[in-house]
N, C-alpha and C positions, 0 to 999 in steps of 0.2 A: 825354062832356064832359071827363072827366079825360084821355083820350087826346088830345083836341084841345089842351088846355093843355100837355100834355107835348110834343107835336110843335112847338108854338109856342116853347117854351122851348129845345128843341134847335136850332131855326132861329136863334134869337137868339144862342145860344152860338157857333155856327159863323160867324155874321156878325161877331161881335165878334172872333173869332180871325182872320178874314180881314182885318178892318180893322187889327188890331194888327200884322200882318206888314208889313215895309217893301215898298213898291212897287218892282218890278224895272224897271230902265231898259231901253230898247231900244237895242242897240248895232248900228250899221251900219258895216261895213268896206268901203270903196270903194277899188278898186284900178284905177288908170288904167295900162293896159299901154303906151299911147303915150308917157306921161310918166314911166313907171316910178316911180310914187308911190302911196302908200297914205294915205288920209284916214280917220280913225276919228271917228265922231260918236256922241254919247250923247244920246238924246232930241232929235235934230235939231241939236245944237250941236257944232261942230267941237272936238275935243279934241287930236288928234295928227295930224301929217303927217310921214311918214317916207319915205325912199328905199327902193326894193325892187328885187329881180331876179326877173322872171317867166321863163317858158320861152323859151329861145333858139330861133331858126329850126329847125324840124324837131321841136321839143318844146313846141309852143305851149300855154300855159295856157288852158283853155276859158273862153269869155266867158259871161255870164249871171248870174243871182242864185241863190245856194245857201244851204242851211240847214246850218250846222255840226252835227255829231252825235257827235264823239269828240275827246277831248283826251288827250295824253300828254306828260308833262314830259320824259322821257328816251326818245326813240325813235331807232331805227337802221333805215335803209333796207335791206330785204332784196333789193331789186332792184338797188341801186347799191352793192355791196360794203360793206354795213353803214355807209354814210355817216351821220354824226351829224345828227339832226334835233331839236335841243332845243326844248322848249316848242311842240309841234306842235298845231295846230288843224285837224282834217281836215274838208273840206267836200265831197268827192266820194267815191263808193263805190269808185272805182278808184285811190285813193291820193293825190289832190291835197291838199296841206295848206299852211298858213302856218306857217313855222318859222324858227328862227334859223339863222344860218350863220357860220362862222369865216372865210369869204372876203369880208370886208367891202369889200375893194378893188373888187369887181365890182358892188357895189350902185349902182343908177342906170342899169343896162343889162341886157338879157336875158342870163342866164347859167345858168339852172337847166334841169332835165330836165322841167319842167312845174309844179313847186311855186312858191310865192311865198316868197322869201327875205327875211328881215329881219336886222338886226344882232342879236346875242344879247341886248343890253340891251333893245332895243325889243320883241323877241319875248317876253321875260320880262314886260314891262309889259303887253303885249296879252293874254298868257296869264292874268295875274292879273285883268285887267278882265273877260274873258269868264267866268272862273270865278266871280267875285263877282256878276256880273249874270245869269249863267245862259247855258249854251251854246245853249239853245233860245230865248233872247231875243236872239240874235245872228243877223245876216244878213251874207252875203258877196256883194258885187256886183263883177263884173269888166267893165270897159268898155275901149273902144279896141282898137287892133290892135298886134301886136308889130312893132317897127321892123325894117326890112329890114337885111341885113348891111351894105349900103352906107351906110345912114343911121346906123349905130351909131358914135358918136364914138370916134376912136382917138387915141393919143398924138401930139401935134404934134411933127414933126421939126424939128430945129434948122436954120435957114437956113444956106446955104453960107458967107455972110459971117461969121456968128457962129462957125461951125466953124473958119474960117481964123483968126479973132481968138483963139479959144481955143487953137488949135495954136501960134500965134506966142507966146502968153503962156506956154505950157508950155515952148517952146524957150528963151525968155528965162530962165525959172526954172532950167532944167537947166544953161544956160551959167553963171549966177550960182553955182549949187551947185558946178560944177566949178572955177570960179575960187577960191571959198572953200576948196575941198579942196586945190588946189595951193598956196595961200598958207599953209595950215596945215602942209602937208608941208615947205615951205621953212623956216618958222620952227622946225621941229623938228630941223633939221640943226645940228650943233655944229661951229664952225670954230675951230681951234687955231692961234695965231700961231707961226711958226717963226723964232726969232731966232738960230739956230745958224749957224756959219760953214761953209765948205766942208770945212775940216779936221775939224770935229766930225762932219760928215756921213760922211766917210771912216772916222772912228773908230767911229761908230755902225754903219756897214756892216760893218766888220771884226769888231765885237763880236757881231754876230748869229751864232747857231750855224749851222754849215754843214749842210745837209741831206745825209744819207748816201744814196748811190745804192742803189736797191733791188737786192737780190741776185736774180740770175737764177735762176729755179726750175730744178731739174734736169730733164733730159729723161727722162720715164718710160720711154722706149724703150731708154735706155742700159742699164738693168738686164738686159734680155733679150739684149743683144748683148755683155755683159761675159763674158769667159772665166772658167771655173771657177777657184777659188783654187788647185787643185793644178796647173793648167797655167801659173799665173803664177809659180810658185816656180822659181828658177834655182839650179843647182848648179855652182858654179865660174864661171870666166870663159872657158870654152872656146868653141870655135866652134860646138859643137852644144848645144842646150838639151834637157834631158830632164826628165821628171816621173814621177810614180807611174803 
C-alpha cells in the first residue's frame, strides 16, 4: 500500500515538472528554390521571409523535408578551401547546411555549392531561434526547382541611345574643363608695357653683357704629335738646327 502511494507521488511530481517547463514551439523553415526565398514559421505563423541563395546548376540543393541535427556558430568548409560558414544549421549527413554568407550581393539567385545561404544578420537570427526552440523541434523543407542559367536575371545593359548620351555628356564636360584650363593659363600671364623709345632700346641692348665665345677645347691628339722639348730648342740663327 505504501509502495502504491509512493509511486503515485512520484508520478505527480514528474507531471508537475513537465507542466512547469515552457512548451517548445515547432519551427518550420520552408525554402523555395524557384523563388530563392526562405519563410520561417513558428507554430504555423509566418515570422520571417528572407532572400537566399541555394545551389547553382550542377550543385543543386536537395529537395524534401529534413530534420536538422547539428549546429555550429563558427564553421569553416573543409571541402571548399575553409570558406566561412557562420551560424550553420546542418540538415543532411553529407554536409548541406543553412548558414550566413559575406557575399550578400548574390542573394536572390542560385550561387552556392549546395548549401542555403543567408545574410549574416538573418543567419544569426535563425540560429538563435533554432537554439531557443530546439534543433529537434525544427524542420527544413525544400520545394521548387533551381532556375536554369538562362532564367537567372542578369544585370541590364544600358541601351545604345543612353550610352551615346552619356558619351556626349562626358565630351562636353571634357571640353568645358579644357576651356577653363586655358582661361586660367591666360590669366596667369603677366604683360609689361614698354614705354621706352628706340634710343633707349639701343642703349639697353648695348648695356647688356656680351657673351664670350667658348674656347675651343684642345685637340687631345696634339699632345702625341708634339715634338720633344729637346728637339724644339734652337741654337743660333744658322741654317742648320741642332739639338742634344
